[in-house]
Structure formats: C-alpha cells, structure tokens
TIZA-72117 format. One record per residue (C-alpha): x, y, z. Coordinates in steps of 0.5 Angstrom, whole numbers, padded with zeros to 4 digits, always signed. Example, Ala and Ser with C-alpha at 12.3 -4.5 7.8 and 13.67 -1.06 7.14 Angstrom:
+0025-0009+0016/+0027-0002+0014/
This chain:
+0606+0219+0506/+0606+0225+0501/+0599+0226+0497/+0600+0233+0495/+0601+0232+0488/+0595+0228+0487/+0591+0231+0482/+0583+0231+0481/+0580+0226+0477/+0579+0230+0471/+0587+0230+0470/+0588+0223+0474/+0592+0217+0470/+0592+0210+0473/+0599+0209+0470/+0602+0215+0474/+0604+0215+0481/+0603+0221+0485/+0604+0219+0492/+0611+0220+0495/+0614+0216+0501/+0619+0218+0506/+0622+0213+0510/+0627+0214+0516/+0632+0208+0517/+0637+0207+0523/+0643+0202+0521/+0650+0200+0522/+0651+0199+0515/+0657+0203+0512/+0655+0209+0508/+0658+0207+0501/+0654+0200+0502/+0647+0205+0502/+0649+0209+0497/+0650+0203+0492/+0643+0201+0493/+0641+0208+0491/+0645+0208+0485/+0640+0204+0480/+0634+0208+0482/+0637+0214+0478/+0633+0221+0481/+0627+0217+0483/+0630+0216+0490/+0634+0220+0494/+0637+0219+0501/+0640+0224+0507/+0645+0221+0512/+0644+0223+0519/+0651+0222+0523/+0650+0218+0529/+0649+0219+0535/+0641+0220+0533/+0637+0225+0536/+0630+0225+0537/+0629+0231+0533/+0633+0228+0527/+0628+0222+0527/+0621+0225+0528/+0617+0226+0522/+0613+0233+0521/+0606+0232+0520/+0604+0232+0512/+0599+0238+0510/+0592+0235+0509/+0589+0239+0503/+0582+0242+0504/+0578+0244+0499/+0572+0248+0502/+0567+0250+0497/+0564+0258+0497/+0558+0261+0495/+0562+0264+0489/+0563+0258+0486/+0571+0259+0485/+0576+0253+0486/+0580+0252+0491/+0587+0256+0489/+0591+0251+0492/+0588+0246+0488/+0589+0250+0481/+0596+0251+0483/+0597+0243+0484/+0593+0242+0477/+0597+0247+0473/+0603+0244+0476/+0601+0237+0473/+0599+0239+0467/+0606+0243+0465/+0610+0237+0468/+0606+0231+0464/+0604+0235+0457/+0611+0235+0454/+0612+0228+0455/+0609+0221+0452/+0611+0214+0452/+0612+0210+0446/+0615+0203+0444/+0622+0204+0442/+0621+0200+0436/+0616+0205+0433/+0622+0210+0434/+0627+0205+0430/+0622+0204+0425/+0621+0212+0424/+0629+0213+0423/+0629+0207+0418/+0624+0211+0414/+0628+0218+0415/+0634+0214+0412/+0630+0211+0406/+0628+0218+0405/+0635+0221+0405/+0637+0216+0400/+0631+0218+0395/+0633+0225+0396/+0640+0223+0393/+0636+0219+0387/+0632+0225+0386/+0638+0230+0385/+0642+0225+0381/+0636+0225+0376/+0636+0232+0376/+0643+0233+0374/+0643+0227+0369/+0637+0231+0366/+0640+0238+0366/+0635+0241+0371/+0638+0248+0371/+0640+0251+0378/+0634+0256+0381/+0629+0253+0377/+0622+0252+0380/+0624+0244+0381/+0631+0246+0384/+0627+0251+0389/+0622+0245+0390/+0627+0240+0392/+0632+0245+0396/+0626+0246+0400/+0624+0239+0401/+0631+0238+0403/+0631+0243+0408/+0625+0240+0411/+0628+0233+0411/+0634+0235+0415/+0629+0238+0420/+0625+0232+0420/+0632+0228+0421/+0634+0232+0426/+0628+0231+0430/+0627+0224+0430/+0635+0223+0432/+0633+0227+0438/+0628+0222+0440/+0633+0217+0440/+0638+0221+0444/+0639+0219+0451/+0643+0223+0457/+0650+0218+0458/+0648+0220+0466/+0645+0213+0466/+0652+0209+0464/+0656+0214+0468/+0652+0213+0474/+0654+0205+0474/+0661+0207+0474/+0661+0209+0481/+0660+0202+0484/+0666+0199+0479/+0670+0205+0482/+0669+0203+0489/+0670+0195+0488/+0676+0196+0484/+0679+0201+0489/+0677+0196+0495/+0681+0190+0491/+0687+0194+0489/+0687+0198+0496/+0688+0204+0493/+0685+0211+0495/+0681+0214+0489/+0677+0220+0488/+0672+0219+0482/+0670+0226+0478/+0664+0225+0473/+0663+0231+0468/+0658+0232+0462/+0653+0227+0464/+0648+0231+0461/+0651+0230+0454/+0646+0226+0450/+0648+0220+0445/+0644+0215+0440/+0641+0210+0445/+0643+0204+0440/+0650+0207+0442/+0649+0208+0449/+0647+0201+0450/+0654+0198+0448/+0658+0203+0452/+0658+0200+0459/+0663+0194+0458/+0669+0198+0455/+0668+0204+0460/+0668+0198+0465/+0675+0196+0462/+0678+0203+0462/+0676+0204+0469/+0679+0198+0472/+0685+0199+0468/+0686+0206+0470/+0686+0204+0477/+0690+0197+0477/+0695+0200+0472/+0695+0207+0472/+0694+0210+0479/+0700+0208+0484/+0700+0206+0491/+0699+0211+0496/+0706+0210+0499/+0709+0211+0492/+0704+0217+0490/+0707+0220+0497/+0714+0219+0494/+0713+0222+0488/+0710+0228+0491/+0703+0227+0489/+0697+0226+0494/+0695+0220+0497/+0689+0220+0493/+0689+0218+0486/+0684+0222+0481/+0680+0219+0476/+0676+0223+0471/+0670+0221+0467/+0668+0226+0462/+0663+0227+0456/+0662+0232+0451/+0661+0234+0444/+0666+0236+0439/+0666+0238+0432/+0660+0233+0431/+0663+0227+0435/+0661+0225+0442/+0667+0224+0446/+0668+0220+0452/+0675+0221+0456/+0677+0217+0462/+0684+0220+0465/+0688+0219+0471/+0694+0222+0474/+0698+0216+0475/+0704+0213+0473/+0703+0214+0466/+0705+0208+0461/+0712+0205+0461/+0714+0205+0454/+0720+0201+0455/+0716+0195+0459/+0711+0195+0454/+0716+0194+0448/+0719+0189+0452/+0713+0185+0453/+0710+0186+0446/+0717+0182+0444/+0716+0177+0449/+0709+0175+0447/+0711+0175+0440/+0707+0181+0438/+0712+0185+0435/+0719+0182+0432/+0726+0184+0436/+0730+0190+0434/+0724+0193+0430/+0724+0201+0431/+0717+0204+0433/+0715+0211+0435/+0712+0213+0442/+0705+0213+0439/+0706+0206+0436/+0709+0203+0442/+0703+0206+0447/+0698+0203+0442/+0701+0196+0443/+0696+0195+0449/+0690+0194+0444/+0693+0188+0442/+0690+0181+0443/+0692+0178+0449/+0697+0183+0451/+0698+0185+0459/+0704+0188+0462/+0702+0184+0469/+0706+0177+0470/+0701+0175+0476/+0693+0174+0475/+0689+0178+0480/+0682+0179+0480/+0682+0186+0476/+0687+0184+0471/+0693+0180+0468/+0688+0175+0464/+0690+0178+0457/+0683+0180+0456/+0681+0188+0456/+0684+0193+0452/+0683+0189+0446/+0676+0188+0447/+0675+0195+0448/+0678+0197+0442/+0673+0192+0438/+0667+0194+0442/+0668+0201+0440/+0670+0200+0433/+0663+0196+0432/+0659+0202+0434/+0663+0206+0429/+0668+0209+0434/+0675+0210+0435/+0680+0210+0441/+0686+0214+0442/+0691+0214+0448/+0695+0220+0451/+0700+0218+0456/+0706+0222+0459/+0710+0217+0464/+0710+0220+0471/+0704+0224+0470/+0698+0220+0468/+0694+0217+0462/+0688+0219+0458/+0684+0215+0454/+0679+0218+0449/+0673+0215+0445/+0671+0218+0439/+0664+0216+0437/+0659+0218+0432/+0652+0222+0434/+0648+0217+0431/+0649+0210+0427/+0644+0212+0422/+0646+0218+0418/+0652+0223+0417/+0654+0229+0414/+0659+0228+0409/+0664+0230+0403/+0663+0226+0397/+0669+0226+0392/+0672+0222+0386/+0679+0218+0385/+0679+0214+0379/+0673+0211+0378/+0671+0210+0385/+0667+0215+0389/+0669+0216+0397/+0666+0220+0403/+0669+0223+0408/+0665+0225+0414/+0665+0233+0414/+0667+0234+0421/+0674+0232+0419/+0675+0236+0413/+0680+0242+0414/+0681+0245+0407/+0680+0243+0400/+0685+0247+0395/+0688+0245+0388/+0695+0241+0389/+0701+0245+0388/+0707+0240+0386/+0712+0245+0388/+0710+0244+0395/+0711+0236+0395/+0717+0234+0398/+0720+0227+0398/+0723+0225+0405/+0725+0218+0404/+0724+0213+0398/+0717+0211+0401/+0715+0218+0404/+0712+0224+0402/+0710+0230+0405/+0706+0237+0403/+0708+0244+0406/+0701+0246+0409/+0701+0253+0412/+0709+0252+0414/+0708+0245+0417/+0710+0239+0413/+0704+0234+0413/+0704+0227+0410/+0700+0226+0404/+0697+0220+0400/+0699+0221+0392/+0700+0216+0387/+0700+0219+0381/+0700+0227+0380/+0695+0229+0375/+0693+0236+0372/+0688+0240+0377/+0688+0235+0382/+0685+0237+0389/+0688+0237+0395/+0684+0235+0401/+0687+0236+0408/+0684+0232+0414/+0685+0232+0421/+0684+0226+0426/+0682+0226+0433/+0689+0227+0435/+0689+0234+0432/+0694+0231+0427/+0693+0234+0419/+0694+0230+0413/+0693+0231+0406/+0690+0226+0400/+0689+0228+0393/+0683+0227+0389/+0681+0228+0382/+0674+0231+0383/+0670+0234+0389/+0663+0232+0388/+0658+0235+0393/+0657+0235+0401/+0650+0232+0403/+0647+0227+0408/+0649+0220+0407/+0645+0214+0410/+0650+0209+0414/+0650+0202+0412/+0655+0197+0415/+0660+0194+0411/+0662+0188+0416/+0654+0185+0416/+0654+0185+0408/+0661+0184+0406/+0667+0184+0411/+0671+0189+0415/+0676+0193+0410/+0682+0197+0413/+0681+0204+0413/+0674+0205+0412/+0668+0206+0417/+0662+0204+0413/+0659+0205+0407/+0653+0208+0404/+0648+0208+0398/+0648+0213+0393/+0643+0216+0389/+0645+0212+0383/+0644+0206+0387/+0652+0205+0387/+0656+0204+0394/+0661+0209+0396/+0666+0207+0402/+0666+0212+0408/+0673+0213+0410/+0676+0212+0417/+0680+0218+0418/+0683+0216+0425/+0686+0210+0422/+0691+0214+0418/+0692+0215+0410/+0692+0208+0408/+0691+0205+0401/+0684+0207+0399/+0686+0211+0393/
C-alpha cells in the first residue's frame, strides 16, 4: 500500500481516496483476457505484464517509504509534507463534482437567453434603432458576454470520446475471434471532446460499424495474401473536429464495397426496381436500406438484416449524417458528421418567398448576386451553375431580379448552389427538434424559434438540394 499522497487533516476530504495499492498476480490466463478486465477502469487502474518464467526479483515488492515528520526548534514544517500538500491543492482545486441535471438546466437557461437576445434585436430593428447608438452598443456587448457564457457552459458538458473508443477494443477482439481474422486496431483522436448528450448515444452505431468492417470489409488471411496485402487487416477509429463539426471515421483496408453485388441484392429484396440506373454513390448508399444484407447465411456477427439502417437512424436522431467512401479492393471508410452540441448552432438566416430558413454557417462557402448567364440547362429537369470553372447543381424555381446565390459545401466536399431572395443575418440559434413537436421533414435537420416568435427550419446540407425552396 502506498500512503505518500495522504494530506494533512486540514486538506483531507472524506470522499477522496488517497491510498494506492500494488498487487502482483500470477495466472495462466491469456494476456488479452486480463486486458479486457482493465478496460472498464479507464486510467484508474493499470497493469504491467511480466513474461514467464517468473523470477524472484520480478515478484518482490519494494518497501514503501514511510513519511516521517520530525519537528524542529525553528517551527518549520517538514519540506516533504509541504510538497505533498501543494501537489494535492493543485490537483483538487481545479475540479468540482456537480449533478449533471444542474448543468443541463444551465444549458436550457442559456438557450432561452439566446432566444431573448434575438427578440431584442428584432424589436430594435422594428423601432429603427440606429447602428452605433448607445442601445446598440450595449446590446452588442451583451451579445458578446452571452456568447462567452454559452461557450463556457457547453465546455462543461463536453467529454472526451475516449470512454466510448476504449469500449470498442473488446468489440474488435470478439469480432476478430468469431470471424477468424487477424485485426490490428488503431485509435486516433480519443481526447477530442463532444457534448455528453451525443456521446451517450454513440456506442451502438460504432459497434455496428466495427463489426461490419471486420465481417464484411476485411478479408481472410489467405485472400489478403493472394492480394499482396499483409495477413493482418487494419481497422482505424478516428475522431477530430473539422469546420465546427465533430467527425468520427471507421476505416478498413479490406476488399471495399462490391457495387455489382449490392445492386443485385437490392433488386432481389425489392429495394429498387430492375433496370433502374444508379450512380456508384447511390448504389453504395443502398447498404443503409432497412433489412439490407449481402450475406446469404446468418452468422453471429451479421446476416440478420439489422445493422446499417440502425446506424443511420441513430446518427440522424442526434443531428448527424453518415457517408460512405469505398474503393473496391482497397477498403471502405464510414464518416459520421455530428454537431458539437444539440443546443445551439451558428447559422445564416435567409428568406425565400415568405418563409425564413437557416443554414449552418460552417457549410456556407460564398454568397453573391446571381448571374443568369452562368445558369446552364443540362437536361429537362437539371440545371447547373458555372462556379469558379466548375459546374455545380443549382436549385432555382424562379429567376428574380437581384436574387442571391448561396454556395454550400457538404461533408463530401461537393458544392451546390441555392437561390434565395434575401440574406438577413448571421447569429446563434437554439435548436428545437422537429420530430418531437411535429414529424420528420426530409431535407431539414431541425428548427429554431426566431426573435419574432416565428419558427424557421434548419437545412440539412448533406441530404442534397431537396425541395425546400
């Protein structure tokens, strides 16, 4: 037992454990079985493996130093004790335990504050308050303080994704054992932080994606050898932040998606009609259809027709999107794009007709006046716009004088344009679920309440142009 971190009674807290234990266990169990036991503990427990045969020196515990506090005539405190107490103070003063319900309530209050700010701005515009006036300056300063408050409150709810990623080690080992494949699991970016409410719902979709990658993606060792690949398949699990979105990638270096097989299977399951032409991307996205599976035999891992559709549904429920990138013979990558929080987004509000819409600011590339001469008719129902020497899809129903062209970019780095009547403002908006209050609407992520009390829909950029204008 190690008692060197026990502080004096002045700094002692009853709910904190200061003691440490070192235990040596000799066992014939396999190393992977022992590692699995320690996974749940995070960083609180650690183990060191000593390869057999054991020696006496390996099993001997060194005696622990016993702290002594000798008093002196000059009244000085033992330097070792001072050092130990100061370490404790530095470790404990920066953290505090608090009920998550209180943090959630604080987030709700900040959200309401953002809505009220929008209402104040709306009233100022209707009252013709001049920019630069005393009231305008005061409200601008309030906006800045509110934004800092919102960012700090959201940081309180942010947690590293490490806890979810570590659970996947066991899933990988089980799937590899059941499939008889050799898998090298790589984890990257586990310190990236995301909102706790989103974090709690990521385990199930990641589990499905990892099992799918091992069972469907990675080949048998013999097949990999014939393809001039290493016998061990590589599986990557990454997390990083890009353009204000939280990105999770599950990638393997396996056989990739067989588009021909997927297409034929979709016809046999009556997901699509025979003879219909689909692009490569559209065929790959068929794997997200309910009940779809390319396996004819049900195994312990897959073939039951449940999996990828569940992943897409779960990701959509937390405001995210999932994309698939695959090249036959080289591997497959699934990319999940998630909001940093489910409470507030930074968005651009615009008007089309009599309706107001919001697009997340991180998807907006550029806004400019529409040039009609750059609109090209490709077919009866397809228009393209010449944007920076590139033909991009454009959504336009009616050409109006001084219409504004808004260029957006989705997660696959594909640009497309929409035509709007007026750009109103860029601001913070509180996210409100459409499904909970009404029903799921194709082409939209969620909704928000504007300063005048009206409801505006938030566009789902990754779902395509759609028919929201």
